[in-house]
N, C-alpha and C positions, 0 to 999 in steps of 0.2 A: 822084901824086908817088911816086917810088920811094924807099923808105927805104934809106939807105946801109948797107952791111954793115960794121958796126964790129968784126966778129970775135967778138962776144959773142953766144952763142946764148941764146935765151929759155928759161928753165927751165919745164919742163912740170909740170903739177899731178899729183901722185901721191897717191892716196887712202891714208889711214893704215890699215894692217891692224890687225885686232883683236889685242890682246895675249893671248897664251895664258897663262892662270893655271896655275901649277904646282900640282897637287893630288897627294894620295897615290894610289898605284896601287890602283884598285878594279876588280874583275872585272865583266863584264857580268851574271853571275848575281847577284852581290851587289847591284848597282844595281837589277835587276829585282825581286828579292825585297824590297828596301827600299820601292820604289814600291808594290808590291802590298800590303805590310803597312800602309802609310799609307793607301792607298785603302780597305782593309777597315776601318780604324779610323775614318775620316771618314764612310763610308757605312754603317757597322755591318754590312758584308757584303751589304747588300741590292742585288740586281740586278748583282752582280759574279761573274764566272765565269771561271776560267782552265782551258782544256782541257788534259788530260794527254796526249792523243794525237789523231790525226786521226779515229779511230773511237770517240771518247768518246760514251758512251750518253746523257750529259746533254743533248746537242744533238739527240737523236732524239726522236720523239714518245713520250709516256709510255704510250699505249695505242693499240690498233688495232681497227678493225672488220674482222675477218678474213673474207675472201671465198674463193670457190672457187679451187682451185689454177690453173685456166685463167685466171681474172682476175688472179691473182697474177703470172703470167708476163707479162702485158701491163703491169701496174703496176710490176713489178720490186720488189715489197714485199709485206708481209703483207695489205695491203688499203687501207682508207681510214684516214688518220691522225687521231687526236684532237688537238685543240689547233690545227688548221690548217683552212683553207678549201679546199673542193673544188667545182669547177664541172663540171656535166654538161650539154652542149649539143648541138644538132643539129636537123635538120629534123623535121617531124611524122612520127609512126609509124615512128620509128627505134629505139625501145627504151629511151628515157630513163626513162620512168615505171617500166617493168619493172625496170630496173637499180636505181632508188631503192627499189622494193619488196624487191628481193633484199638490199640493204644494211640495210633496216629489219628484215627477217627474221633476218639474221645477228646484228644487235645484240641483238635479243630473246633469241636462243639463247645469247648470251654473258652474259645476266643484266643487260643495260643497259636504259635507258629511252629511249623514242623520242618526240620532239616533232615534230609535223607542222604546218607553216604553209602553209595552202592559200589562195592568192590567186585561183586560177582557179575553185575550188569545183566542179570536175568530176571529182574523184578517185573512182574506182570501188572502193568498199569490198568489194563481193562478189568482184571479181577479186583484190584484195589478199589477202583471206582465202583464196581458192583457191590463191594462190601461196605460202601458208604464213605470212602476217603475222597475228599475234594482234591483231585490231582492238580487242579489249576492253582491251588494254594500250597503246593509242595515246592520246596527248594532242594533240588537234587544236585549232588556233586559226585564225581567219580575219582576217588583217591586211588592212586596206583601203588602206594607203599604205606606201611604203618606210620612212618614219619610224616607223610603227607596228611594223614588223618589228624595228627596233632596240629598241623598248620591250619587246616580247614576249621578245626574246632576253635582255634585262637581267632580266626577271622569271624566266626559266628559270634563269639563273645564281644569282640570289638564293634561289630556292626549293630548288635542289639544296644550296647551302651551308647553308641553314637546316635542311633535313632531316638533313644529315650531323651537324650540331651536336646536334640533339635525339636522334638515334638513332645511337650510335657503331657499332652492328653493320653499318650500311650500308657504311661505308668509302668509299674513293674509286672508286666504280663509274663506268664510262664512260657517257656520254649521247650521243645523236644528235639533231641538229636538221636537219630536211629542209624546205627552202623550195621550194615549187612554185607559181609560178615567178617568176624575176626579171623577165623580159620582160613579164609580164602584170600587174605591180604598178605602179600610178601613183604619182606623188609627191603630196604634200598640196596643192601649188599647182594641180595639174591638176584636182583635185576641187573646189577653191574657185572657180575661174573657169570661165566658160561656154565659151570658145573660145580657141584660140591653139596655138602650137607649144611644147611643153614638153620637148623632147629635152634641152636644156641643163640645165634644172632637174632632170630625172630623173637625168642623169649626175652632177650635183653631189650629189644626195641619196644616190645609190648610193656615191659616193666616201666620204662621211661614214659611211655604214653599214658599208662594208668596213673602214675604220680602226677603228671602234668594235667591230665583231665580232671582229677579230683581237686587240684588247686584252682583250675579255671572255673569250674561249675559250683564250687562250694559256696561262694558268696553271691551267686546269681540263681534265679529261679529257672534253672535249666536241668532237665532230666536227660541223662545219657543212658540209652538202652542199646546194647549190642547183642547180636545173635552169634552163636558159635556152634561148631560141629563137634562130634566126639570121634575118638579113635580107639582102637582095641589095643589093650596092653599085651605085650608078648611075654609068654612064660608065666602067666598068672593062673594058678590052679584054684585058689580060694579067694573069696571076696569079689568085689566088683571088677569086671574085666574091661570096662570102658572108662575113658577119662576125656574131659574137655581139652581142646587144643589151646596152645598159648602159654603153657607152663603154669606156675603158681600165682603169677601176678593177678590175673583176672579173679582168682578165688579169693585173694587177700583184699583187693581193693573194691570188690563188688559188695554193696550193702545187701542186695537181694540176688540170689541165684535160683532161677526157675528152670526145671527140667521137664521137657515134654517127651512122652513115650507113647507110640501108637500101640493100642491094645486090640484093635479090630477094625473091620470095614463094615459099612452099612449101605443099604439100598434106600431108595426113595420110599416115602410113605405109601403103603399099599403094594410095594414091590414083592415079587415072588422069586423063587430060585431060578437062576438063569438070567435075570435082569442085570444090567450093568451096575457096578458100584458107583455111588455118587457122593460118598462121604466116609469119614473115619470116626472112630471113637478113640479119644486120646486121654492120657493121664497127665495131670499137671501137679508137680510137687515142688515145694520150696525147700531146697536142700540147705539154704542159708538165708537168714532173714534178721536184719538188725533193726527193723522198724516194727516187727511183730513177732509172733510165735513161729519158730521154724518147724520144718518137717511136717507141714500140713499138706494134704493132697486132696484132689478131686478129679472126677471123671467127667468129660465133656464130649458132646457130639458136634462134629464140624462138617459143614458142606461147602459148596462153592460160594455161598453168600456169607459165610462166616460161622461163628459159633451159634448153635441152636439153643435158645432159651424158651421163648414164648411162641414158638411156631413149630411146624412140622418140617422134616427133612425134604428139601426140594431137589429135583433132578438138575443135572448140569445144563445150563442154558446153551442154546446152539451157538451163540456168538462167542462163547468161551471155548467151545470144543473145536471151532473152525480156526485154522491157522490164519494169522493176519498177514497181509501183504507188506513186505518190508520195503524200505526205500531203495530204489535201484534194481528191484527185481523185475524180470522180464515177463510179459504176458505170453500166453501160449501162441498168439499170432505174431509176436514180434520175432525178428530174426536178427542174427549178428550181421553187421555190415562189414 
């Protein structure tokens, strides 16, 4: 049925607009200053910071593990920042452990203390000492699980704070925690059960660890550096076919991610074809960098003594090539009783 047109149009609903309350004229600066003052009063100023400029030093790391100038060019900074997480990853024999040793050596030269968490338990102390690391000033722990790494890190923070309270002369000296390595450390559930796939459990444990680590080292002059391995993606045709282990948490929480890739092998200076290899040529690239310009790269030469900058490549010394006698090993003349 058609409604006859009576000439009266139906009134449309119009929403009521909010009434503007007239207030006294207040500038934006006065309003901002008033809110900041009240926020400081309510929170007692804890956890509140107002930057003065884009280059405010309060948002920068309080301390650095200063590295060689050639490394600084790639990192676009002084080195490894304290209070942040750094990940060093790559394939085997690419220079990851040598780079960690160089970081530890530089931290000791700066008067800091080094904690070494060894999950793989195959760290060569002889080569580390040959590279300049003072192994008598290393504090080594052997975490069995990812959860235990968090417990050890908590002990590190508490021991440093306690030492600073008892001895005022120490001051706020920097510290370095090196974890070797993330990919080789199982989660607690993986050790408790006999079989199964624990990739998801490992990723969840690493996520908790990364959150906890960032909270523990953020307000302290502690640099946390972890090494990691890579794995091959299955069914990938295009793009990068490798990825670092541990899920996405290390990628999110790391301020710097450094990838090492071996691009060749080298012989000693003056060597000829047929002589044994004594070093490698590696590529270092920052795939993530929150303290400098990312995606910078550089090529370096590495031998048994470390990275080669102001010297020639040296052959492998005899004491490094010979196997060391382990505790409990039998001599050739000894016999079983």
